[in-house]
C-alpha positions in Angstrom: 13.2 -4.2 -16.0 13.0 -6.1 -13.0 11.8 -10.1 -13.7 9.5 -9.5 -10.7 6.0 -7.7 -11.4 5.9 -7.2 -7.6 8.9 -5.4 -7.2 8.4 -3.4 -10.1 4.9 -2.5 -9.1 6.5 -1.3 -5.5 9.0 0.8 -7.4 6.0 2.6 -9.4 4.0 3.0 -6.6 6.8 4.6 -4.5 7.6 6.4 -6.9 4.0 7.8 -7.5 3.5 8.4 -3.5 6.6 10.2 -3.0 6.3 12.4 -6.0 2.5 13.1 -4.3 4.5 13.9 -0.7 7.0 16.7 -2.7 4.1 18.1 -5.0 2.1 18.3 -2.1 4.9 19.6 0.1 3.7 17.0 3.2 6.3 17.4 6.0 5.2 15.6 9.1 4.1 12.0 9.4 0.4 13.5 10.7 0.3 15.8 7.3 1.2 12.5 5.6 -1.2 9.8 6.7 -4.2 12.2 6.7 -3.7 13.8 3.4 -3.5 10.1 2.0 -6.7 9.0 2.6 -8.6 7.2 -0.2 -11.7 10.1 0.0 -9.1 12.9 -0.8 -6.8 10.6 -3.6 -9.7 8.9 -5.3 -10.6 13.1 -6.3 -7.3 15.1 -5.9 -5.1 12.3 -7.8 -7.4 9.5 -9.4 -4.7 8.3 -11.2 -3.0 7.2 -8.2 -5.1 4.0 -7.9 -6.9 2.3 -10.9 -9.4 1.5 -8.4 -10.8 4.8 -7.5 -12.3 5.1 -11.1 -14.4 2.5 -10.8 -15.5 3.0 -6.3 -13.4 -0.2 -5.4 -11.5 -0.3 -2.3 -9.0 -3.4 -1.6 -9.6 -2.9 2.4 -13.2 -2.8 3.7 -12.9 0.3 5.8 -14.5 3.9 5.5 -13.2 6.0 2.9 -12.3 8.8 5.5 -10.2 6.4 7.7 -8.9 4.1 4.7 -5.2 5.4 4.4 -3.3 4.8 0.8 -0.2 5.8 1.7 1.0 2.0 2.9 -0.7 0.4 -0.3 3.0 -0.8 -0.7 2.9 -2.5 2.9 6.4 -1.7 4.6 5.4 -5.4 5.8 4.9 -7.0 2.8 8.4 -8.9 1.2 8.1 -8.1 -2.9 11.8 -10.1 -3.4 9.9 -12.9 -2.7 9.3 -14.5 -6.0 9.6 -18.3 -6.6 8.1 -19.2 -9.6 9.2 -23.0 -9.2 6.8 -23.1 -6.1 4.2 -20.4 -7.4 4.9 -18.3 -4.4 4.7 -14.5 -4.7 5.3 -12.4 -2.1 4.8 -12.8 1.5 4.3 -11.1 4.8 7.6 -10.5 7.1 5.0 -10.0 10.0 3.3 -13.4 9.4 -0.2 -11.6 9.5 -3.1 -14.1 10.4 -5.0 -12.0 7.7 -3.3 -12.8 5.0 -3.1 -15.4 2.7 -2.1 -17.0 -0.4 -4.4 -16.6 -3.4 -4.9 -19.2 -6.2 -2.6 -17.7 -8.4 0.1 -17.7 -5.7 0.3 -14.4 -4.8 -0.1 -13.3 -0.9 -3.3 -11.7 -0.4 -3.3 -8.8 2.2 -6.6 -7.7 1.5 -8.0 -8.8 5.2 -5.2 -7.2 7.0 -5.9 -3.2 7.9 -2.9 -2.1 9.9 -0.6 -0.2 7.4 -4.0 1.7 6.4 -4.8 3.2 9.6 -4.0 6.7 10.4 -2.6 5.7 13.5 -0.4 3.1 12.2 0.9 5.5 9.2 2.4 8.2 11.9 3.7 6.0 14.2 5.3 3.9 11.3 6.7 7.0 9.6 7.6 8.7 12.9 9.9 5.6 14.0 11.1 4.5 10.9 11.3 7.2 8.0 
């Protein structure tokens, strides 16, 4: 087991996400982006995210616009884990919408970039 809880969470999230893609037979970036909306996932996959049970969202977006595919953002550095500095995670693109919270974790809740359908389609088309 990895000592870094961020990395462990990332690997577990990726596994759940990949299982849904496989289970639903999603092939194209557009299919993936439109399937992974908050409104659909909270109904069809209620265990995907603990926030689904409380109707909370980590980002302030409309339910049909919030795409959860990149909950584990491709720009988040999960390997950065410095216990001595109390700094956990960071943004690889230095988004101005991120901040370090009181516990030392990099908080991206004000960044909406990886949760928009257009971004997910473009990113998956180019990199995955």
